[in-house]
N, C-alpha and C positions, 0 to 999 in steps of 0.2 A: 177339745170336747169329745172327739171320737173315742179316744182312749178311756175317758170317763164313762161313756155310754157302754163300751165293751166290758168294762169292769162291772158296771151296774147289771148288765145282762148276765155275766158270768156268776155273780152272786145270786141272782134270782134263780138261775138254772141249777146252781149247786144246792139250793134250798127249796126246790120245787115241791118237796113233800111236806113242807112246813108253812105256816103262816108267816109272812115277812112284812114287817112294818117299815115303811120308808118315810123319811122326813127331809124337808128342804125349808130353809128359813122363810122364803117367800112363796113356796110351792110352785115355782115356775120350772126349774130344772127337772125336778122329780116328776112333775105331771107330764112334761114333754118326754122324758126318758121312758116313763111307763107307757105312754102312747106309742112310742117307737118300738118298745119291746112287744107290745100287743100286736103290732103290725108285722114286725120282722120275725117273731118267733111263734106267735099264736095264730097268725093268719087273719087278724081282724081287718075289716075295711077301714080305710083312712078316716072317713067321716065319723064312724063310731068310736074309733080309738081317740080321736082328738076332741070329741064332744065335751068332755070335762075340762080339757085344757082351755077351751075358749070360754068356759064359764068363769075361769080364774083370770086369764089374761090373753092378750093377743101378742104372739111372738113378734119381736121387732125384726128388723132386716137381718141382723146377725143370726138370730135364732132361726128365722125362716130359711135362710140359706143353709144352715146346718141341717135342719129337718129335710129340706129338699135333697141335699147331698146324701143323707143317710138312706133315703128312699129311692135313690137311683138304682136301676137294675145293675147287678154286678157284671 
């Protein structure tokens, strides 16, 4: 999943001067990736970035572990 997130971020950054539409069948992965992008690249606070995620779903243990890993300080 980390490689997928890195690809997602690279695409957003490569097209930052354009409007980018993203899609996910269940809107789970994309909402999480977008929240992580907002935190890691745009400096959003975690609560604000994940507000919309939690309106859609609550990440299961696997996803929560991934989220926590991605937000660990380097």
